[in-house]
TORVOPA-819844 format. One line per field, with one value per residue (C-alpha): residue number from 1; x, y, z; residue in three letters; chain. Coordinates in Angstrom, 2 decimals. Each point is the difference from the previous one (the first is absolute). Layout:
! TORVOPA-819844
kero	(NUM / ...)
x	(X / ...)
y	(Y / ...)
z	(Z / ...)
bati	(ALA / ...)
zati	(A / ...)
***
This chain:
! TORVOPA-819844
kero	(1 / 2 / 3 / 4 / 5 / 6 / 7 / 8 / 9 / 10 / 11 / 12 / 13 / 14 / 15 / 16 / 17 / 18 / 19 / 20 / 21 / 22 / 23 / 24 / 25 / 26 / 27 / 28 / 29 / 30 / 31 / 32 / 33 / 34 / 35 / 36 / 37 / 38 / 39 / 40 / 41 / 42 / 43 / 44 / 45 / 46)
x	(-2.45 / -3.30 / -1.88 / 2.35 / -0.66 / -3.77 / 0.02 / 1.31 / -2.45 / -3.18 / 1.78 / 0.69 / -3.70 / -1.17 / 2.79 / -1.35 / -3.54 / 0.75 / 2.39 / -2.87 / -2.18 / 2.75 / 0.40 / -3.70 / 0.20 / 3.28 / -1.85 / -2.72 / 2.67 / 1.51 / -3.39 / -0.29 / 3.68 / -0.68 / -3.10 / 2.14 / 2.60 / -2.68 / -1.00 / 3.67 / 0.86 / -3.03 / 1.12 / 3.60 / -1.11 / -2.12)
y	(-7.89 / -1.79 / 2.64 / -0.54 / -3.75 / 0.55 / 2.28 / -2.58 / -2.60 / 1.90 / 1.35 / -3.57 / -0.84 / 3.30 / -0.08 / -2.79 / 1.37 / 3.40 / -1.71 / -2.09 / 3.12 / 1.82 / -2.86 / 0.21 / 3.59 / -0.91 / -2.62 / 2.57 / 2.40 / -2.68 / -0.58 / 3.54 / -0.16 / -3.02 / 1.78 / 3.02 / -2.21 / -1.65 / 3.17 / 0.98 / -3.33 / 0.28 / 3.40 / -1.17 / -3.12 / 2.03)
z	(16.71 / 0.69 / -1.99 / -2.96 / 0.12 / 0.22 / -3.07 / -2.51 / 1.33 / -1.06 / -3.08 / -1.11 / 0.17 / -1.49 / -2.60 / -2.24 / 0.20 / -1.62 / -2.43 / -1.41 / -0.16 / -1.88 / -2.46 / -0.87 / -1.33 / -1.74 / -2.07 / -0.71 / -1.25 / -2.24 / -1.63 / -1.42 / -0.98 / -2.23 / -1.36 / -0.86 / -1.66 / -2.12 / -1.93 / -0.23 / -1.61 / -2.28 / -1.28 / -0.37 / -1.91 / -2.43)
bati	(MET / GLN / ALA / ILE / LYS / GLN / LEU / PRO / ILE / PRO / SER / ALA / THR / LEU / GLY / PRO / LEU / PRO / ILE / THR / ASN / TYR / GLN / LEU / PRO / ILE / THR / ASN / TYR / GLN / LEU / PRO / ILE / THR / ASN / PHE / GLN / ASN / PRO / ILE / PHE / ASN / THR / VAL / ARG / THR)
zati	(A / A / A / A / A / A / A / A / A / A / A / A / A / A / A / A / A / A / A / A / A / A / A / A / A / A / A / A / A / A / A / A / A / A / A / A / A / A / A / A / A / A / A / A / A / A)
***
């Protein structure tokens, strides 16, 4: 039972760290998505 309690303790600290790292690439992925939508909208408009 002590091991189970010790696991969530480090996970709680390590949890937010990887989450922020994951959000960084997510924003990078959204950038190309908007870039792809731009030419699509340009072709649709014309």
